[in-house]
C-alpha positions, 0 to 999 in steps of 0.5 A: 143293758149292753156291755160297753166295749173298752177302747183302751185295751189288747183284745187279741194277742199273738205270739210269733210261733217262730219267735218262740222256743221250747220252754219248760212245762213250768215256763209254758204254764206261766206264758199261758197265764200271762196271755189269759190274764192279759186279755181278761184285764189291760190298759194299752193304748198306742199314743196318737192311735184311733180308738181300739180295742187292739190286736197286737202280734209280738215277735222277734225280727232281726234281734228286735222286739216287734209290736205289730199294733192294729185296731181289732178287726181293722187297719194296722195302727203302728209297728213299734221296734225295740232293741232287746239289748237292755232286756238281755241281763234282766231276762237272763236273771229272770229265767235263772231265778224261775228255774230255782223257784220251780226246783225249790217248789218240789223240795224246799222249805216254805221259807226258801220258797218264799225268799226265792219268790220274793227275788223272782218278783223283784227281777220281773218288776225290774223288767216291767219297769224297763218295758214301761220306760222304753214304751212310755213315749209310745204307749199308755199302759198300766203296771200289771199290763207291763208285767204280763207283757214282760213275761211274754217278751221273756218267752220270746227272748229266751230263744233269741 
């Protein structure tokens, strides 16, 4: 039996290289894992769009987050543009706690690492919830997809 292709997902994701900054090795690894995990499993469907799967290009243009969405190997579907302003504090806090977490992994006791990781996850969840809220009238997606997209948005946002 042939495997059925999902229609409500991102099948290809591209981050605009011009929008990316040099990240620490740990942050770069986190970004690669987020892309891999996102492509392995996600739920994503622009409202009112034709069936996917979708190809998504993420970039920063004029200090705004841009989602260029197309049907994979097909026509463009939609361009979504979001202000980065609501994400600034969360992204700043997220990167600060990530650096603390990476430092702690190398030197701290397990209980301290766990406490920092809980804080890191909490801030990450806050950013993911904000992304879901900002896109709720435009895209249907699950929370895990929002989490992975927030990781990628953070990588783009840090340079800008």
